[in-house]
N, C-alpha and C positions, 0 to 999 in steps of 0.2 A: 315713128312716123317716117315714111319715105320722103326723099327730097322732092319728088314730083308733087306729093300732097302738100308739103310745106310751101312750095312755089305756087301751087294753085291757090292756096289760102291767102298768100301774100298778094297775089294778083287780084283776088276778089276784094281784098282790103283797099288796094289802090283804085280799083274801078269804082268802088263805093264812095269815093271822096266827093265831098260837096264842091261846088264851084268856088265857094269862099276859101276852102282849104287849098285848092289849086292856086288861087290868087295869093294866099299867104305864103306858099312855097315860092311863087314867082317873085314876090316882094322881098324875099330873103336876101336877094342881091341888092342890098341897100345903097350901093354906090351907083346903080344904074338909073337911067332916065325912065320916064313912063313908057317910052317906046321900047326900051330894053326889057322892062318888066313884061310888056305885052308879048315880046319875042319869047321870053321864058314861059309864059302862060300857054302860048300856042304850041311851042315845042313840047311842053309837058302833056298837053292834051293829045298831041300826036303820039307821043311815047305810050301813053296809057291806053288810048282808044284805037289806035291804028297799028301800033307795033307790038301789041300784046304785052306791054310792060317790059319789053326786052330791049336792052341797049345793044343794038347790033353794030353800031359804028361809033366807037368811043371818040374818035378824032372829030367826026362831024358834029357830034352832040356834046363835045367837051365844054362848050360854054353855055349854049342854049339846049337843054335845060339843066345840064349836070352841075354847073356852078351853083345855081339856086338850090338844087336838090341837096347837094353836099352841105351848103351853108345851113339850110333849114334843119338837116338831120343832126347838126352839131349842138343845137340849142333847144332845150325843152322849155316851152312857155305854156302854162296850163290852158290858157284860153285859145291856144293854137295847137292843141295836142293832136288833132287829126292830121294836120299838115306835117307835124313832126313824125308821126307814125307812118304816113304815106311815103314821105321822103326816105325814111329809114328802110321801109319795105322794098322800095325800088332798088336801093343799094344792096340789100340782102339778096334779092332776086338775082341781080347781076353777079354777085360773088358766087352764089350757088350754081348758076348756069355756066359760068366761065371757069370755075375751079380756082378763082383768084380770091384773095382775102385783103385786097388793097384798101378797101373802104372800111374794114371792120375793126382795126386795131383800137382806136379810141372809143369805138361804140361798145366795146366789151369791158370798159373800165367799171369799177364798182359804182361810181357816181352815175354813169349813164344807165347801167343796168338797174339802178334804183329808180331812175326816171321811168323806166318801163312799168314798174310797179304802180306808178301813179295814173297810168292810162286806164280807161275803161276796158273791160274784158275783151270786147270785140276788136279792140286795137292792140291790146297787150299780148294776147295769146299767140296770134300769128308771128309777132316779132320774137317772142321768147322761143317758139319752136324753130324759127329761122336762125336765131343765134345758136341754139343747141345744135342744129344741123351743121352750121359752120364750124363750131368747136369740135365736132367729131369728123370733119372732112379731112381727107388726106392732105390737101393744100395747107390747111391751118395747122395740122399736127407737124407737117414738114417744116413750116415756118417757125413754129415754137421750138422744134429741135435745133434748127439752125441758130435761132436766137440764144438758146442755152449754150450751144457750143461756142458761139462768139463771146458770150459773157465769161465762160470758163477760160478761154484764151486770154481775154483782157485781164482777168484776175491774176494770171501767171506773170504778167509783165510788170 
């Protein structure tokens, strides 16, 4: 499957999110006030519905909504599975678009990959195709090669 198709399917997943799921993502920043959660919610709506699910300015969006998105994608909770999937989808979209893999290291662990299996098919499949696209990307393969080289050097010391 092409990266464009994978991204399109991930965007469709994000756009299909219920308002409740968007609030669940916004509330993932548990240290914030209700005002801050509202800021996350509004920035998340802006990202999904006006910016085509594309993080175009990481510095401007670094707190609202990225902090909440990242926190939500770290923790799978069954009754908030749509929020988890949408948050993860937005991060996968960003990594595929930018050629970066900065968000995906921990999201490819065996435990997190097992969480994807617990999701309903409509949420699970776009994420799995996204993870596969990242695993076969040049950026990911280059990073893996660099990590292996660093481990080899460390073992020699």
